[in-house]
C-alpha positions in Angstrom: 23.1 247.7 166.6 22.7 244.0 167.0 19.8 241.6 166.4 19.6 238.7 168.8 17.5 235.9 167.4 16.1 233.4 169.9 14.3 230.3 168.8 12.8 227.1 170.1 11.6 224.8 167.4 10.2 221.3 167.7 12.4 218.4 166.4 10.4 215.3 167.2 9.4 214.4 163.7 11.6 214.1 160.6 9.7 217.0 158.9 10.3 219.2 162.0 14.0 218.4 162.0 14.2 219.3 158.3 12.4 222.5 159.0 14.8 223.3 161.8 17.8 222.6 159.7 16.5 224.8 156.8 15.7 227.6 159.2 19.3 227.6 160.6 20.7 227.4 157.1 18.5 230.4 156.0 19.4 232.6 159.0 23.1 231.9 158.4 22.6 233.1 154.8 21.1 236.3 156.3 24.4 236.8 158.2 23.5 235.5 161.6 26.1 233.7 163.7 25.6 231.4 166.7 26.2 232.8 170.2 24.7 229.7 171.9 22.5 226.9 170.7 19.2 228.5 169.4 20.6 232.0 170.0 22.0 233.8 167.0 23.4 237.3 166.4 23.6 239.7 163.5 25.3 243.1 163.3 23.2 245.8 161.6 24.4 249.2 160.6 21.1 251.0 161.4 17.4 250.5 162.4 16.3 250.4 158.7 18.6 247.4 158.0 17.4 245.7 161.3 13.8 246.1 160.3 14.5 244.6 156.9 16.3 241.6 158.4 13.4 241.1 160.9 11.0 241.0 157.9 13.2 238.4 156.2 13.2 236.3 159.3 9.4 236.5 159.5 9.2 235.1 156.0 11.5 232.1 156.6 10.3 231.2 160.2 8.8 227.8 160.5 5.0 227.6 161.3 5.7 225.6 164.5 7.7 226.7 167.5 8.8 230.0 168.8 11.0 232.7 167.2 11.8 236.0 168.8 14.1 238.9 167.9 15.6 241.5 170.3 17.3 244.6 169.0 20.0 246.1 171.2 22.5 248.9 170.7 26.2 248.2 170.5 26.7 249.8 173.9 24.1 247.4 175.4 25.7 244.4 173.7 29.2 245.3 174.8 28.0 245.4 178.4 26.8 241.8 178.3 28.4 239.7 181.1 29.2 236.1 180.8 28.6 234.5 184.2 30.1 231.1 183.2 32.4 230.5 180.3 33.7 232.9 177.7 32.4 234.4 174.5 34.4 233.3 171.5 33.9 235.0 168.2 35.7 236.4 165.2 33.5 239.5 165.3 35.0 242.6 167.0 32.9 243.6 170.0 33.2 247.3 170.8 30.9 250.3 171.1 33.6 252.6 169.7 33.0 254.2 166.3 36.5 253.9 165.0 38.7 250.9 165.6 42.3 250.8 164.5 43.9 247.4 163.8 
């Protein structure tokens, strides 16, 4: 399953920009990678791990702004359509259980 993290944080003040930068750094430490600006993804092996990561994000989320997490299955994620542009990533995107390289 995948966690999709969406956030919209204020960056008008210096303190808000620092908070934004710290949040992005912290979510990257948790294993999230950027899909688009303010949209990050993380691959999770099961719902227990996803729940644990959600709790970790809640702890590091800034007090201002909006942070949301959506959990989707690999099947749902693999069916995502890109209307404009292409999705570039080093992460293998398949809903198959076994992948031979």
